N, C-alpha and C positions, 0 to 999 in steps of 0.2 A: 504493499499499500504505499502510494507516493504522499510524503508530508511536505506541504507547500507552506511556508511563512508568508503572512499577508503584509504588504505595506499599502495603505489607504491616505491618498492623498488630497490635501485642501490647502489652497492657499499656498502650494508648493512646499508644504511640510508634512510630516508623517504624523498621523493622528488616528485616534480610534473613537469610534461613536459608540453610544448606548442604543440599542434597537433602532439603529438607522437614523435618528435624530441628530441633524446637522448641528442644533445648538448645544448639544452636548460634547462636542468635539475636544478631547483632550490631546495637545500636542506632546509627543515623545521625543521628536528629533526635528530640528531645522533643516537636516541633510538627509534626505531620503536615501541617497546613494550611499552614505555612510551604514545605513541601516541595512540595506540590502547586501552590502559587502560583509556585514558582520553575519548575516543568515547564510552567506555563501560559505563564510570560513568555517560555520558550524556544521556543514555537510548539506545544505540544502541544494538539490539537484534543480528545481524550479520554483520560482518566487510569483507569488500572486498579487498583482499590482491594480489598484482601482482608482479611478480618478472621481473623487466625490463630487467634486465641484461639476466636472461634465456630467454625471450621472443626472443632476438636478437639472441643468440648463438644456440638454440635449446635443453637446458638442464639445470637443476637447478643451480642456482648460488647464492641465499642468504638463504642457508638452515640455518646458524645459526640465523640470523635475525627472520626467520620464526619460527623456534622451540623456539626461545624466546617469540615471539608472542603468541604461543599456550601454552606455559608454564604459562603466565602471565594472560591469560583470563579465564573466566567463560562461555562466549558467544562462538558460533561457528564462523569460518571462512570459506569462500570461497576462493580459490586458484588459479591463472592461472600464464601463462609464462612459456613458454619453456617445456611444458608437451607433450611429444610427442611418449610416449612408454606406453605399458601396465604397465610395472615395476615402471615407475615414479609414475603413477596413484596409482598403490598399495601401494609403499611405503610412497607416501604422506596421503593416508587414514590412514595406520597404526601408522603413526606420530600424526594424531589427527585431519586432517583436514577433515571437514564437508562434503565440496562439492569441486569437481576438476573439473576446467573450461578447455575445450578443445578449442583452435583456429585455429592454422595452421593445427594440426593434424585432426580436424573434417572436415577442407575442404579439404583435400589430402588424408585422410587414412579412406575410409568409413568403412573398415573391423576393424579397431582398435576401432572406436567409438562403431560398433555395439558389438564389443567382452567388452568393459569396461562396456557398460550401460547395458548388461546383466549380467555381474559379479556382478556390484556393482549399484544395480538398487536405483533410486531416489538419487544417488550420483554425477552425470555427468552432469554439464552444458556445454554449448557451447558460446564461444564469436564469434559473428559476427560484425567485426570491418569493417567499409565501408567508402570509397571516393567518393564522388558524386555517390553514389549507387551501387559501385563496391566494392567486398571483397577485403580487404587487408590482408596478411599474413607475417610471419617471422618477427614479431615487427614493423609490418606496414611499412615496408620497400619496399614490393613488391605488387603493385596493380594488381591484376587479372582482367580477362574479365567478371567473373562470378557475377552476380547479386544479392545482398543480399537477396533479395526476394525469388530467386530462391533456393539459399541454405537454406533459412528457409523453404522452402516448402519440400526439400529433407530431411530435418532433422525431419519432422513431425512424422514419423514411427520409429524414432530410439531409442525412449524410453529416450529421452533427459529431465531432471528436468525441467530446463528453459534455456532461451536464453538472453544473454547479448547483446543487440545491442547499439554500439558506432558508433556516426558520428565523424570521425578523424578531420575534419576540426573544428567542435565546442570544441574538447577536450582540457580542459585548456585554453581556449580563453574567457570564462565568457560571452559569446556572447548569450546565451539562447540556450534550447535544440531544437534539429529538431524534433517538434512534428508531424509533417505531415509524416516524412518518417518512424517514430517509430510506428506510429498508423497505417499506411499502412502495415507494416511487422505484426504487432500483431493481425490485421484482417484476415490475410488470413491462420493463424496457430491456433492450439488449445493449443500449447505449451506457458505457462506464459513468458511474454518478461520484461526484465528491461531495463531501458533507462539508459544510459550514454552518458556524453559529453556535454559541454556546460551551465550546471545549474548554475544559477547566483544570482537569487533572491528568496524570498518568493512567489513572484508571480509566477515564474517559477514553483514552487511545486505546486501551486494552479492549474496549467493549466496542469501539469503532471497527477496529481490526477484525472482530468475530463476524463482520458484515462484509467482508471480502467476497466471500463466496456468494453471495447475494448480488454482486454487482457493484459495490461501493469500493472504488478503485483507488480514493485519496482522499485526504482530509486537510482543510485549511487551519491554521493555527493564527489567530491574532491577538486578541488582549492578553489570552493566557500567556504569550511569550513576553509581552511588554511588560506585564505586572509580576513575571517570574512564577507562576505557579505551573507551568509546564517547561521543562528544558529542551532545546530544539534539538541538541547533540545525541541526548539521550533517548528522545522519541524517534529520531530517524534511526539509530542503531537497533531498536527495540521494534518496530513495526515494518520499517521499509527494507525491502531487499535490493540488490545492486541492480537487477534489470527492470525495476518498477517505473513506469513512465506512462505519460498521457498522450 
């Protein structure tokens, strides 16, 4: 199971939110590239980066910080947040991003998703962010009536590389992941699933690792790393194998 440390960008800084609320942003570093280098030095094989400002406004907002991260690292990054056009997808891939994550666009624009999956096979992931099982879009500000499981089924044949499933209520809360909902979603599709939200302890990691046979192939660690409740190097040694990748 791949362990992905997260870097969330707001105003060019590395921050963490509570339940996706931008007003709760806590700054952990003014230099996201230094944070990325730290995660790489501890053994990360891929880093999960989100442009939070971009997610809210619907277009890239932290290009400088993203470019600096890419210049600093030897390992790949996956990037989401405000990616809602084919051109933005193309621009990010040309910049050096390994995998681009669509969220709102994947939910609202089936034709766009189909085009970019066809043009860039293996390079497109989808983020499904859910609150009480319903998909949230536009930086988590708008909760739709669409079930996360229904959206996941619709993505089955789109050519998506993997799906990142985030329980918004758990995100940044250090309350433990939503294992049941993640397992349910992973079991109904063949696309690999990455769990996000709520990770707090080494015990949580062990519980997530047990879902690998159900299709959960990765886990994202955010606030737990920044607050020190999970040690990244230990997590990688204990749950990640040499050949694990997305």
